[in-house]
Biopython code that builds the backbone (N, CA, C, O; Angstrom):
import numpy as np
from Bio.PDB.StructureBuilder import StructureBuilder

atoms = [
    (1, "UNK", "N", (40.062, 42.092, 87.419)),
    (1, "UNK", "CA", (40.171, 42.788, 86.162)),
    (1, "UNK", "C", (41.018, 41.977, 85.169)),
    (1, "UNK", "O", (40.705, 41.915, 83.980)),
    (2, "UNK", "N", (42.077, 41.367, 85.664)),
    (2, "UNK", "CA", (42.907, 40.538, 84.790)),
    (2, "UNK", "C", (42.100, 39.394, 84.181)),
    (2, "UNK", "O", (42.255, 39.063, 83.005)),
    (3, "UNK", "N", (41.233, 38.794, 85.008)),
    (3, "UNK", "CA", (40.397, 37.693, 84.519)),
    (3, "UNK", "C", (39.475, 38.183, 83.403)),
    (3, "UNK", "O", (39.334, 37.519, 82.377)),
    (4, "UNK", "N", (38.850, 39.339, 83.601)),
    (4, "UNK", "CA", (37.964, 39.894, 82.573)),
    (4, "UNK", "C", (38.721, 40.138, 81.275)),
    (4, "UNK", "O", (38.228, 39.809, 80.197)),
    (5, "UNK", "N", (39.916, 40.714, 81.372)),
    (5, "UNK", "CA", (40.715, 40.955, 80.167)),
    (5, "UNK", "C", (41.066, 39.642, 79.469)),
    (5, "UNK", "O", (41.082, 39.573, 78.240)),
    (6, "UNK", "N", (41.343, 38.618, 80.246)),
    (6, "UNK", "CA", (41.662, 37.316, 79.661)),
    (6, "UNK", "C", (40.460, 36.764, 78.903)),
    (6, "UNK", "O", (40.587, 36.326, 77.759)),
    (7, "UNK", "N", (39.299, 36.786, 79.543)),
    (7, "UNK", "CA", (38.080, 36.260, 78.903)),
    (7, "UNK", "C", (37.741, 37.070, 77.660)),
    (7, "UNK", "O", (37.457, 36.498, 76.608)),
    (8, "UNK", "N", (37.767, 38.392, 77.770)),
    (8, "UNK", "CA", (37.440, 39.228, 76.614)),
    (8, "UNK", "C", (38.435, 39.004, 75.488)),
    (8, "UNK", "O", (38.051, 38.987, 74.318)),
    (9, "UNK", "N", (39.707, 38.831, 75.825)),
    (9, "UNK", "CA", (40.722, 38.560, 74.810)),
    (9, "UNK", "C", (40.475, 37.253, 74.085)),
    (9, "UNK", "O", (40.683, 37.157, 72.875)),
    (10, "UNK", "N", (40.027, 36.239, 74.828)),
    (10, "UNK", "CA", (39.726, 34.939, 74.228)),
    (10, "UNK", "C", (38.531, 35.015, 73.292)),
    (10, "UNK", "O", (38.477, 34.287, 72.301)),
    (11, "UNK", "N", (37.584, 35.873, 73.587)),
    (11, "UNK", "CA", (36.357, 35.982, 72.796)),
    (11, "UNK", "C", (36.452, 36.981, 71.649)),
    (11, "UNK", "O", (35.602, 36.973, 70.759)),
    (12, "UNK", "N", (37.459, 37.833, 71.653)),
    (12, "UNK", "CA", (37.537, 38.963, 70.729)),
    (12, "UNK", "C", (37.397, 38.544, 69.268)),
    (12, "UNK", "O", (36.568, 39.107, 68.553)),
    (13, "UNK", "N", (38.176, 37.581, 68.809)),
    (13, "UNK", "CA", (38.120, 37.183, 67.396)),
    (13, "UNK", "C", (36.746, 36.666, 66.999)),
    (13, "UNK", "O", (36.255, 36.968, 65.911)),
    (14, "UNK", "N", (36.130, 35.892, 67.875)),
    (14, "UNK", "CA", (34.802, 35.341, 67.574)),
    (14, "UNK", "C", (33.761, 36.447, 67.525)),
    (14, "UNK", "O", (32.942, 36.491, 66.607)),
    (15, "UNK", "N", (33.787, 37.330, 68.495)),
    (15, "UNK", "CA", (32.793, 38.405, 68.574)),
    (15, "UNK", "C", (32.911, 39.345, 67.378)),
    (15, "UNK", "O", (31.898, 39.799, 66.844)),
    (16, "UNK", "N", (34.125, 39.636, 66.962)),
    (16, "UNK", "CA", (34.306, 40.559, 65.847)),
    (16, "UNK", "C", (33.867, 39.977, 64.503)),
    (16, "UNK", "O", (33.720, 40.719, 63.531)),
    (17, "UNK", "N", (33.660, 38.678, 64.435)),
    (17, "UNK", "CA", (33.198, 38.042, 63.203)),
    (17, "UNK", "C", (31.677, 37.884, 63.161)),
    (17, "UNK", "O", (31.139, 37.347, 62.193)),
    (18, "UNK", "N", (30.989, 38.342, 64.191)),
    (18, "UNK", "CA", (29.534, 38.206, 64.242)),
    (18, "UNK", "C", (28.867, 39.461, 63.704)),
    (18, "UNK", "O", (29.438, 40.552, 63.723)),
    (19, "UNK", "N", (27.666, 39.281, 63.234)),
    (19, "UNK", "CA", (26.880, 40.390, 62.727)),
    (19, "UNK", "C", (25.570, 40.457, 63.500)),
    (19, "UNK", "O", (24.856, 39.458, 63.583)),
    (20, "UNK", "N", (25.241, 41.619, 64.070)),
    (20, "UNK", "CA", (24.018, 41.728, 64.876)),
    (20, "UNK", "C", (22.768, 41.298, 64.131)),
    (20, "UNK", "O", (21.845, 40.750, 64.733)),
    (21, "UNK", "N", (22.728, 41.536, 62.836)),
    (21, "UNK", "CA", (21.521, 41.181, 62.080)),
    (21, "UNK", "C", (21.313, 39.676, 61.983)),
    (21, "UNK", "O", (20.232, 39.227, 61.603)),
    (22, "UNK", "N", (22.330, 38.891, 62.321)),
    (22, "UNK", "CA", (22.187, 37.439, 62.313)),
    (22, "UNK", "C", (21.667, 36.875, 63.625)),
    (22, "UNK", "O", (21.360, 35.686, 63.711)),
    (23, "UNK", "N", (21.565, 37.717, 64.647)),
    (23, "UNK", "CA", (21.056, 37.242, 65.935)),
    (23, "UNK", "C", (19.571, 36.951, 65.828)),
    (23, "UNK", "O", (18.838, 37.715, 65.200)),
    (24, "UNK", "N", (19.109, 35.850, 66.434)),
    (24, "UNK", "CA", (17.665, 35.613, 66.444)),
    (24, "UNK", "C", (16.983, 36.658, 67.321)),
    (24, "UNK", "O", (17.324, 36.804, 68.495)),
    (25, "UNK", "N", (16.047, 37.365, 66.769)),
    (25, "UNK", "CA", (15.346, 38.415, 67.506)),
    (25, "UNK", "C", (14.231, 37.816, 68.367)),
    (25, "UNK", "O", (13.926, 38.337, 69.440)),
    (26, "UNK", "N", (13.626, 36.728, 67.900)),
    (26, "UNK", "CA", (12.554, 36.065, 68.661)),
    (26, "UNK", "C", (13.189, 35.331, 69.850)),
    (26, "UNK", "O", (13.694, 34.219, 69.700)),
    (27, "UNK", "N", (13.159, 35.950, 71.009)),
    (27, "UNK", "CA", (13.860, 35.421, 72.177)),
    (27, "UNK", "C", (13.310, 34.074, 72.638)),
    (27, "UNK", "O", (14.027, 33.310, 73.284)),
    (28, "UNK", "N", (12.067, 33.770, 72.323)),
    (28, "UNK", "CA", (11.487, 32.497, 72.739)),
    (28, "UNK", "C", (12.063, 31.329, 71.947)),
    (28, "UNK", "O", (11.787, 30.174, 72.270)),
    (29, "UNK", "N", (12.856, 31.607, 70.919)),
    (29, "UNK", "CA", (13.461, 30.542, 70.115)),
    (29, "UNK", "C", (14.667, 29.910, 70.799)),
    (29, "UNK", "O", (15.212, 28.924, 70.304)),
    (30, "UNK", "N", (15.087, 30.464, 71.928)),
    (30, "UNK", "CA", (16.281, 29.976, 72.621)),
    (30, "UNK", "C", (16.019, 29.832, 74.115)),
    (30, "UNK", "O", (15.053, 30.376, 74.650)),
    (31, "UNK", "N", (16.887, 29.099, 74.764)),
    (31, "UNK", "CA", (16.867, 28.980, 76.223)),
    (31, "UNK", "C", (17.902, 29.956, 76.757)),
    (31, "UNK", "O", (19.016, 30.027, 76.239)),
    (32, "UNK", "N", (17.542, 30.707, 77.786)),
    (32, "UNK", "CA", (18.439, 31.738, 78.308)),
    (32, "UNK", "C", (18.807, 31.457, 79.763)),
    (32, "UNK", "O", (18.044, 30.850, 80.514)),
    (33, "UNK", "N", (20.003, 31.920, 80.136)),
    (33, "UNK", "CA", (20.467, 31.822, 81.515)),
    (33, "UNK", "C", (20.736, 33.234, 82.020)),
    (33, "UNK", "O", (20.710, 34.192, 81.247)),
    (34, "UNK", "N", (20.993, 33.358, 83.312)),
    (34, "UNK", "CA", (21.216, 34.680, 83.908)),
    (34, "UNK", "C", (22.353, 35.439, 83.224)),
    (34, "UNK", "O", (22.306, 36.665, 83.127)),
    (35, "UNK", "N", (23.364, 34.727, 82.751)),
    (35, "UNK", "CA", (24.492, 35.368, 82.088)),
    (35, "UNK", "C", (24.155, 35.997, 80.749)),
    (35, "UNK", "O", (24.985, 36.700, 80.173)),
    (36, "UNK", "N", (22.956, 35.757, 80.244)),
    (36, "UNK", "CA", (22.535, 36.294, 78.950)),
    (36, "UNK", "C", (21.883, 37.673, 79.054)),
    (36, "UNK", "O", (21.405, 38.198, 78.049)),
    (37, "UNK", "N", (21.854, 38.262, 80.235)),
    (37, "UNK", "CA", (21.111, 39.518, 80.425)),
    (37, "UNK", "C", (21.511, 40.608, 79.441)),
    (37, "UNK", "O", (20.642, 41.250, 78.850)),
    (38, "UNK", "N", (22.792, 40.827, 79.255)),
    (38, "UNK", "CA", (23.206, 41.919, 78.363)),
    (38, "UNK", "C", (22.852, 41.597, 76.913)),
    (38, "UNK", "O", (22.449, 42.484, 76.161)),
    (39, "UNK", "N", (23.001, 40.334, 76.519)),
    (39, "UNK", "CA", (22.633, 39.938, 75.159)),
    (39, "UNK", "C", (21.130, 40.113, 74.933)),
    (39, "UNK", "O", (20.703, 40.580, 73.877)),
    (40, "UNK", "N", (20.344, 39.738, 75.922)),
    (40, "UNK", "CA", (18.891, 39.887, 75.797)),
    (40, "UNK", "C", (18.507, 41.355, 75.665)),
    (40, "UNK", "O", (17.667, 41.709, 74.837)),
    (41, "UNK", "N", (19.119, 42.208, 76.477)),
    (41, "UNK", "CA", (18.814, 43.642, 76.411)),
    (41, "UNK", "C", (19.190, 44.198, 75.041)),
    (41, "UNK", "O", (18.454, 45.003, 74.471)),
    (42, "UNK", "N", (20.331, 43.771, 74.516)),
    (42, "UNK", "CA", (20.788, 44.230, 73.206)),
    (42, "UNK", "C", (19.806, 43.803, 72.118)),
    (42, "UNK", "O", (19.433, 44.602, 71.259)),
    (43, "UNK", "N", (19.396, 42.545, 72.161)),
    (43, "UNK", "CA", (18.489, 42.041, 71.132)),
    (43, "UNK", "C", (17.097, 42.642, 71.265)),
    (43, "UNK", "O", (16.418, 42.845, 70.259)),
    (44, "UNK", "N", (16.665, 42.926, 72.473)),
    (44, "UNK", "CA", (15.388, 43.626, 72.632)),
    (44, "UNK", "C", (15.478, 45.022, 72.017)),
    (44, "UNK", "O", (14.526, 45.507, 71.406)),
    (45, "UNK", "N", (16.641, 45.662, 72.190)),
    (45, "UNK", "CA", (16.849, 46.978, 71.576)),
    (45, "UNK", "C", (16.824, 46.907, 70.062)),
    (45, "UNK", "O", (16.235, 47.767, 69.407)),
    (46, "UNK", "N", (17.467, 45.876, 69.496)),
    (46, "UNK", "CA", (17.425, 45.688, 68.043)),
    (46, "UNK", "C", (15.984, 45.501, 67.571)),
    (46, "UNK", "O", (15.567, 46.075, 66.564)),
    (47, "UNK", "N", (15.235, 44.693, 68.310)),
    (47, "UNK", "CA", (13.838, 44.442, 67.933)),
    (47, "UNK", "C", (13.015, 45.727, 68.018)),
    (47, "UNK", "O", (12.166, 45.983, 67.164)),
    (48, "UNK", "N", (13.269, 46.529, 69.048)),
    (48, "UNK", "CA", (12.529, 47.785, 69.207)),
    (48, "UNK", "C", (12.807, 48.745, 68.052)),
    (48, "UNK", "O", (11.952, 49.550, 67.683)),
    (49, "UNK", "N", (14.005, 48.651, 67.489)),
    (49, "UNK", "CA", (14.366, 49.483, 66.342)),
    (49, "UNK", "C", (13.983, 48.830, 65.016)),
    (49, "UNK", "O", (14.241, 49.374, 63.943)),
    (50, "UNK", "N", (13.358, 47.647, 65.112)),
    (50, "UNK", "CA", (12.949, 46.878, 63.928)),
    (50, "UNK", "C", (14.155, 46.486, 63.078)),
    (50, "UNK", "O", (14.090, 46.472, 61.849)),
    (51, "UNK", "N", (15.266, 46.165, 63.766)),
    (51, "UNK", "CA", (16.468, 45.708, 63.071)),
    (51, "UNK", "C", (16.582, 44.196, 63.215)),
    (51, "UNK", "O", (16.073, 43.618, 64.176)),
    (52, "UNK", "N", (17.227, 43.582, 62.294)),
    (52, "UNK", "CA", (17.387, 42.140, 62.282)),
    (52, "UNK", "C", (17.578, 41.698, 60.847)),
    (52, "UNK", "O", (17.796, 42.525, 59.961)),
    (53, "UNK", "N", (17.499, 40.416, 60.616)),
    (53, "UNK", "CA", (17.733, 39.897, 59.252)),
    (53, "UNK", "C", (16.802, 40.538, 58.235)),
    (53, "UNK", "O", (17.224, 40.823, 57.114)),
    (54, "UNK", "N", (15.552, 40.771, 58.596)),
    (54, "UNK", "CA", (14.617, 41.377, 57.627)),
    (54, "UNK", "C", (15.031, 42.791, 57.254)),
    (54, "UNK", "O", (14.703, 43.271, 56.169)),
    (55, "UNK", "N", (15.753, 43.460, 58.150)),
    (55, "UNK", "CA", (16.219, 44.822, 57.875)),
    (55, "UNK", "C", (17.352, 44.827, 56.851)),
    (55, "UNK", "O", (17.440, 45.732, 56.021)),
    (56, "UNK", "N", (18.212, 43.819, 56.912)),
    (56, "UNK", "CA", (19.399, 43.808, 56.046)),
    (56, "UNK", "C", (19.231, 42.941, 54.811)),
    (56, "UNK", "O", (20.062, 42.991, 53.904)),
    (57, "UNK", "N", (18.159, 42.139, 54.759)),
    (57, "UNK", "CA", (17.968, 41.218, 53.617)),
    (57, "UNK", "C", (17.468, 41.961, 52.404)),
    (57, "UNK", "O", (17.251, 41.355, 51.355)),
]
sb = StructureBuilder()
sb.init_structure("model")
sb.init_model(0)
sb.init_chain("A")
sb.init_seg("    ")
for serial, (resi, resn, name, xyz) in enumerate(atoms, 1):
    if name == "N":
        sb.init_residue(resn, " ", resi, " ")
    sb.init_atom(name, np.array(xyz, "f"), 0.0, 1.0, " ", f" {name:<3s}", serial, name[0])
structure = sb.get_structure()
């Protein structure tokens, strides 16, 4: 648990400066690894809701 808190603490500032609408929704545009599972699920959810740059532009 301490390790997780350390990693999350290191990433906090970067993550809070990101905007979901800037994520590429077309998953084939990137190479993915097993560690990307939660990000992929999130972006698939955004796509299912028709959210993304076109939604906010």
